[in-house]
KOLDRENSE-771517 format. One record per residue (C-alpha): residue number from 1; residue in three letters; x, y, z. Coordinates in Angstrom, 2 decimals. Example, Ala and Ser with C-alpha at 12.3 -4.5 7.8 and 13.67 -1.06 7.14 Angstrom:
// KOLDRENSE-771517
SITE pos code       u       v       w
SITE   1  ALA   12.30   -4.50    7.80
SITE   2  SER   13.67   -1.06    7.14
// end
This chain:
// KOLDRENSE-771517
SITE pos code       u       v       w
SITE   1  MET    7.62    0.57  -34.01
SITE   2  ASP    4.06    1.07  -35.21
SITE   3  ILE    1.70    2.44  -32.57
SITE   4  LYS   -2.00    2.28  -33.23
SITE   5  LYS   -4.16    5.09  -31.90
SITE   6  SER   -6.05    2.57  -29.74
SITE   7  GLU   -2.77    1.75  -27.95
SITE   8  ILE   -2.37    5.31  -26.67
SITE   9  THR   -3.82    5.49  -23.19
SITE  10  LEU   -5.64    8.37  -21.60
SITE  11  LEU   -2.53    8.97  -19.51
SITE  12  ASP   -0.43    9.17  -22.68
SITE  13  GLN   -2.92   11.63  -24.19
SITE  14  ARG   -2.84   13.84  -21.09
SITE  15  ALA    0.94   13.77  -20.95
SITE  16  TRP    1.17   14.58  -24.66
SITE  17  HIS   -1.34   17.44  -24.30
SITE  18  THR    0.55   18.82  -21.28
SITE  19  LEU    3.88   18.56  -23.05
SITE  20  THR    2.68   20.23  -26.25
SITE  21  SER    0.90   22.96  -24.26
SITE  22  ALA    4.09   23.61  -22.34
SITE  23  ILE    6.13   23.91  -25.51
SITE  24  ILE    3.56   26.16  -27.16
SITE  25  ASN    3.36   28.36  -24.07
SITE  26  SER    7.18   28.44  -23.78
SITE  27  ALA    7.09   26.88  -20.32
SITE  28  LYS    9.61   24.27  -19.33
SITE  29  PRO    8.20   20.85  -20.32
SITE  30  THR    9.73   19.35  -17.19
SITE  31  ASP    7.71   21.71  -14.98
SITE  32  ALA    4.48   20.76  -16.74
SITE  33  LEU    5.26   17.06  -16.59
SITE  34  THR    6.24   17.31  -12.93
SITE  35  LYS    2.85   18.88  -12.16
SITE  36  LEU    1.08   16.12  -14.08
SITE  37  MET    3.06   13.38  -12.30
SITE  38  ASN    2.36   14.95   -8.89
SITE  39  ALA   -1.36   15.07   -9.69
SITE  40  GLN   -1.28   11.42  -10.70
SITE  41  ARG    0.55   10.47   -7.47
SITE  42  LYS   -2.01   12.36   -5.42
SITE  43  SER   -4.83   10.64   -7.26
SITE  44  ALA   -3.23    7.21   -6.75
SITE  45  ARG   -2.77    7.96   -3.04
SITE  46  GLU   -6.45    8.91   -2.71
SITE  47  LEU   -7.45    5.69   -4.49
SITE  48  PHE   -5.24    3.74   -2.09
SITE  49  PHE   -6.92    5.34    0.93
SITE  50  ASP  -10.30    4.50   -0.66
SITE  51  GLU   -9.15    0.86   -0.90
SITE  52  LEU   -8.16    0.90    2.78
SITE  53  GLU  -11.74    1.95    3.62
SITE  54  LYS  -12.86   -1.46    2.30
SITE  55  HIS  -10.64   -3.03    4.97
SITE  56  GLY  -11.79   -0.97    7.94
SITE  57  GLY  -10.25    2.39    7.12
SITE  58  VAL   -7.54    4.22    8.98
SITE  59  VAL   -7.17    6.05   12.28
SITE  60  ASP   -5.01    8.97   13.32
SITE  61  HIS   -2.81    8.96   16.43
SITE  62  ALA   -5.76    9.73   18.74
SITE  63  GLY   -7.72    6.86   17.18
SITE  64  LEU   -4.73    4.58   17.62
SITE  65  SER   -4.63    5.42   21.34
SITE  66  GLU   -8.33    4.54   21.59
SITE  67  ILE   -7.83    1.20   19.85
SITE  68  LEU   -4.87    0.23   22.01
SITE  69  GLU   -6.54    1.47   25.22
SITE  70  GLY   -3.19    2.06   26.86
SITE  71  ALA   -1.97   -1.42   25.91
SITE  72  TYR    1.51   -2.20   24.59
SITE  73  ILE    2.29   -0.25   21.41
SITE  74  PRO    4.16   -2.60   19.10
SITE  75  ASN    7.53   -1.52   17.72
SITE  76  VAL    6.26   -2.38   14.28
SITE  77  LEU    3.12   -0.63   13.06
SITE  78  ILE    2.03    0.19    9.56
SITE  79  ALA    1.78    3.96    9.29
SITE  80  MET    1.38    6.32    6.39
SITE  81  THR    1.01   10.03    5.94
SITE  82  ARG   -1.70   12.02    4.26
SITE  83  GLY   -0.65   15.63    4.23
SITE  84  GLU    0.95   16.35    7.60
SITE  85  GLN   -1.05   13.69    9.49
SITE  86  SER    0.01   10.09   10.19
SITE  87  TYR   -2.59    7.35    9.77
SITE  88  TYR   -2.68    3.68   10.78
SITE  89  PRO   -4.73    1.06    8.90
SITE  90  LYS   -7.29   -0.50   11.22
SITE  91  PHE   -6.86   -3.90    9.57
SITE  92  GLN   -3.67   -4.49   11.55
SITE  93  PHE   -5.60   -4.76   14.83
SITE  94  LYS   -7.91   -7.35   16.32
SITE  95  GLY   -9.56   -5.81   19.33
SITE  96  ASN   -6.91   -3.75   21.08
SITE  97  LYS   -3.93   -5.84   19.90
SITE  98  LEU   -1.92   -6.28   16.76
SITE  99  ILE   -3.19   -9.30   14.80
SITE 100  ALA   -1.24  -12.47   15.48
SITE 101  HIS    1.94  -12.97   13.45
SITE 102  LEU    1.74   -9.51   11.83
SITE 103  GLU    4.82   -8.18   13.60
SITE 104  ALA    6.83  -11.19   12.37
SITE 105  VAL    5.63  -10.72    8.78
SITE 106  LEU    6.38   -6.98    8.85
SITE 107  THR    9.91   -7.60   10.08
SITE 108  GLU   10.51   -9.82    7.03
SITE 109  LEU    9.72   -6.87    4.76
SITE 110  PRO   12.73   -4.60    4.20
SITE 111  GLU   13.45   -1.82    6.66
SITE 112  GLY   12.24    1.54    5.46
SITE 113  LEU    9.51    0.14    3.22
SITE 114  SER    6.62    2.60    3.14
SITE 115  GLY    3.33    1.92    4.88
SITE 116  VAL    1.67    1.93    1.47
SITE 117  ALA    4.01   -0.83    0.24
SITE 118  GLN    3.57   -2.83    3.47
SITE 119  SER   -0.21   -2.56    3.13
SITE 120  SER   -0.05   -3.51   -0.54
SITE 121  PHE    1.82   -6.69    0.34
SITE 122  LEU   -0.72   -7.62    3.01
SITE 123  LEU   -3.72   -6.97    0.74
SITE 124  CYS   -2.37   -8.69   -2.38
SITE 125  LYS   -3.94  -12.07   -3.06
SITE 126  MET   -1.61  -15.00   -3.64
SITE 127  THR   -1.96  -18.71   -4.24
SITE 128  LEU   -0.94  -20.46   -1.05
SITE 129  PRO    0.50  -23.97   -0.49
SITE 130  ASP   -2.91  -25.16    0.75
SITE 131  GLY   -4.36  -24.42   -2.71
SITE 132  THR   -6.38  -21.38   -1.66
SITE 133  THR   -5.98  -17.88   -3.03
SITE 134  ARG   -6.01  -15.36   -0.20
SITE 135  SER   -4.17  -12.27    0.91
SITE 136  PRO   -1.64  -12.48    3.73
SITE 137  LEU   -4.02  -10.29    5.74
SITE 138  ASP   -6.86  -12.80    5.26
SITE 139  VAL   -4.57  -15.58    6.46
SITE 140  LEU   -3.36  -13.64    9.50
SITE 141  ARG   -6.89  -12.67   10.48
SITE 142  SER   -7.98  -16.31   10.40
SITE 143  ASP   -7.95  -18.10   13.74
SITE 144  GLU   -4.62  -19.90   13.41
SITE 145  PRO   -2.84  -20.23   10.07
SITE 146  SER   -0.94  -23.43    9.41
SITE 147  THR    2.82  -23.34    9.81
SITE 148  ILE    3.30  -24.15    6.12
SITE 149  VAL    1.12  -21.22    4.99
SITE 150  LEU    2.66  -18.85    7.53
SITE 151  ASP    6.19  -19.83    6.45
SITE 152  TYR    5.18  -19.29    2.83
SITE 153  ILE    3.93  -15.77    3.61
SITE 154  MET    7.13  -14.98    5.51
SITE 155  ASN    9.17  -16.13    2.52
SITE 156  GLU    7.02  -14.06    0.14
SITE 157  ALA    7.54  -11.03    2.39
SITE 158  ALA   11.30  -11.46    2.12
SITE 159  LEU   11.05  -11.80   -1.67
SITE 160  PHE    8.76   -8.79   -1.88
SITE 161  GLY   11.53   -6.72   -0.39
SITE 162  GLN   13.97   -7.90   -3.04
SITE 163  MET   11.62   -7.16   -5.91
SITE 164  HIS   10.62   -3.62   -4.90
// end
């Protein structure tokens, strides 16, 4: 296989540099690559939290208590960790309640799916049966989605679980 220099990505160049440096310095290449992969994961996680800021940001447990104002805490909430702290995307609430139909959609996603994956599903745009291209979150935040569109999203949630 012929690889042109233009086909080598920055990531490939960094990995290659790390690997060759590790070999030259007699370090284990796996240790160097593990450090690089961990740095990339951390960077991707930070980018994800930046993306969540565009959708209202996140709150910690104290912020969650403020939002819910002592109201019913749903069994299903999207949560994710950053360091030792748990965070909850604000987009899942309308006022002091979970947005309509969100609990049903989340239960269609597989058990144990991370909060990042759940959020990714909700934020991903898709072409819907009504001909529009919107994210499931956009649909759920609308006043009352049609049954056809809601059923489609539920089906996509079930398929999402099979694909990931």
